[in-house]
N, C-alpha and C positions, 0 to 999 in steps of 0.2 A: 320504130320504137327505139332501136339501138342508138340512133343519132341523138334523140332527146336525152337518153340516159348519159351519153358521153358528154353532152353540153352541160347537163346538170352537175355531173361529177366534176367537170373542169371548173364550173362556176363555184362549187363548194370548196375545191382546193384553193382557188384564187382568193376567195373570201377568207379562208383560214390563214393563208400566207399573209394577207394584209393585216389581219387582226394580230397575228404573232409579231409581225414587224412593228406595229404600232405599240404593242405592249412593251416590246424591248426598248423603245425610245421614250417611254413616258417618264415624267419626273415624279418619282415616288417619294421625294423628300430626302432620300439617302445621300444624294450627291449635292453638297452645298455649293459647289462651283456652278453646276447646272442651274440650281435655283437662283443664284445671284445673277447669272447671265440672263435668265428669263426675266427677272425683276428689272434689270437694267434695260433690256430691250423694251419691256412694257413701259417704263418711264420715258424712254426716248420717243416711243410712238405716241404717248400721251402728250408730251411736250410739243411734238411736231403737229399733232392734231390741234392743239391750242393755238399755235401760230397760224395754221391754215384757217381756223375758224375766225381768228381776229382779222386776218387779211381779207377774208371773204366778207365779213361784216363791214370793214372799212370801205371796201370796194362798193358794196351795196349802198352804203350811206353816201359815198361820193357820187354815184350814179343818180341817186334821188336828188341830191343837191343840184346837180347839173340839169336835171329834168325840170326843176322849178323855175329855171331862167326862161323868161318869155322874150320872144323876138331877138334871140341871140343869133349872131352870124359866126360861122366857123372861122376861127382865128388861129388855127394850128400853125400856119406859116409865120405868124407874128410873135411867136414865143421862142425864147432861147433859154436853155438851162445851163447853169454853171456846173462846177465840180461839186460833188457831194462831200459833206464833212459830218463830223459828229460833234454835237454841242455838249455843254457841261452836264446836261441831264442824260447823256448817252443816246439821244435821239438823232436820227439822220436828218440833215438839212441840205437844201440845195437852193442856191440863188436862182431867181426867175426874173427874166427881163422880157417885157412886152413892148412892141412898137405899135402905137396907134396910127394906122394908115388912113383913118377917116378924117373928115374935115371939121369934126367937132369932138369935144371931150367925150371919152367913152370909158366904161369899166370892163374888166376882163375877169372871167372865171376860168381857172386852169386846173384840170384834174391831173395830178401827178401820181404816177405809179412807182413804187419802189420794188425792184425785183432782185433776186439773188443771181449768182453767176450762171445758173441753169435756166434763167427766165421764169422762175417760179415767183408768183406774187407774194410779197411780204407785207405790203401796206399800200394804202391809197389815200390821198387827201385832195381837198379842193382848196385852192388859194384864190382869193379875190384881190385884185389890184384895182382900186377905185379911182375914178376921175382922172384918167390919163389924158393930158392935153393933146389936141389935134397935132399929128405929125411928130409927136415926142415919144420918148421911151418912158416906161414906168417900171419900177423894181419892187420885188417882194421876195419872201423866203418861204418855201414849202418845208414843212417840218413833219416828220413821221409821227404817228399817234402813239408809238411805243418804241422801245429800244430795239434796234435791228443789229444783228451781228454778221460778221463775214463780209464778203464783197457785196456791195449794194449799188445797183444801177438805177437811177431815176429816168423816167421817160414821160413825155406828155401823152396822156391817154386821149384827152380832148381839151379844146379851148374854145371859149365863146367870147365874142366882143358884143357888148350890149349898151 
């Protein structure tokens, strides 16, 4: 019985200490700096959530578009991306060149991902380059669906020749 009493008392003391520590750190509205920091952190978190949601939705849409292509052949090795730039609307663009290695004219669908410096997805789009002559290159430009800031790195997520 003594062991139970000691464990119960220790548990009660621990709970009391946690509650006291929490009350000491709460924002009771008396500290305007603490409130402003809290509001700023909340705004940053909301903005980041919005970007994450937009990127996730764009990636899902791009996946659905690629899945709609019937009889496509993997063409990842036939795609080359240029250097990213920012257009007059503030959106990230990247030149895309495909080389049709088939013996007749083909079209290409290229899913381009835009990531930040840490590899976090910012956006995804599908670019179609139609009727590329046999043995010839075809060019297009992938453009982000919204403004992207900071360092942006484009990559080919998938490419189909059809």
